[in-house]
C-alpha positions in Angstrom: -114.0 15.0 -45.1 -116.4 14.1 -42.3 -119.5 16.3 -41.7 -119.5 18.0 -38.4 -122.6 17.6 -36.3 -124.7 20.8 -36.0 -124.2 22.6 -32.7 -127.0 22.5 -30.2 -129.9 24.8 -30.9 -130.0 27.9 -28.8 -133.7 28.9 -28.7 -133.4 31.0 -25.5 -130.2 32.9 -26.4 -131.3 36.3 -27.7 -127.9 36.9 -29.3 -127.9 33.7 -31.3 -127.9 34.6 -35.0 -127.6 38.3 -34.4 -124.6 39.9 -36.2 -122.4 42.5 -34.6 -123.5 44.9 -37.4 -127.1 44.3 -36.7 -126.5 45.1 -33.0 -124.7 48.3 -33.7 -127.3 49.4 -36.2 -130.2 48.6 -33.9 -128.5 50.4 -31.0 -127.7 53.5 -33.1 -131.3 53.6 -34.3 -132.7 53.2 -30.8 -130.4 55.6 -28.9 -128.8 57.6 -31.6 -125.1 58.0 -31.9 -124.9 60.6 -29.0 -127.0 58.4 -26.8 -124.9 55.4 -27.6 -121.7 57.4 -26.8 -123.2 58.3 -23.4 -123.9 54.7 -22.6 -120.7 53.3 -24.0 -118.0 55.9 -23.9 -116.0 54.8 -26.9 -114.5 57.2 -29.5 -115.9 55.2 -32.3 -119.4 56.3 -31.1 -118.6 59.9 -30.3 -116.1 61.1 -32.9 -117.3 60.8 -36.5 -119.4 57.7 -35.7 -120.1 55.1 -38.3 -121.1 51.4 -38.3 -117.8 50.5 -40.1 -115.5 52.2 -37.6 -117.5 50.7 -34.7 -117.3 47.2 -36.1 -113.5 47.6 -36.6 -113.0 48.4 -33.0 -115.5 45.9 -31.6 -114.0 43.0 -33.5 -110.6 43.8 -32.1 -111.6 44.6 -28.5 -113.4 41.8 -26.6 -114.3 43.9 -23.5 -116.0 46.6 -25.7 -117.9 43.9 -27.6 -119.2 42.4 -24.3 -120.4 45.9 -23.2 -122.1 46.4 -26.5 -123.8 43.0 -26.3 -124.9 43.8 -22.7 -126.4 47.1 -23.8 -128.2 45.3 -26.7 -129.8 42.9 -24.3 -130.8 45.7 -22.0 -132.4 47.5 -25.0 -134.3 44.3 -25.9 -135.6 44.0 -22.3 -136.6 47.7 -22.4 -138.5 47.2 -25.6 -140.3 44.1 -24.3 -141.4 45.9 -21.2 -142.7 48.9 -23.2 -144.6 46.7 -25.6 -148.4 46.3 -24.8 -149.3 42.8 -23.5 -150.6 40.3 -26.0 
């Protein structure tokens, strides 16, 4: 079996290497489940929220995953702006 060449490096892609579970966990920690449900009105965030139920929905629903990724990128930008300059 031939070795596949490694894909191109993605040094400027902030989502590269970040798992869906890590995104959900970070967003829930940053906004809290109620805040996450306000920003993304999905039942998995408002009714008995958990990482497992969220992952189940997000893996099956591409549009919801895109919205979550977008919110994650927004959170990263917010954090960068709030951080003191180096």
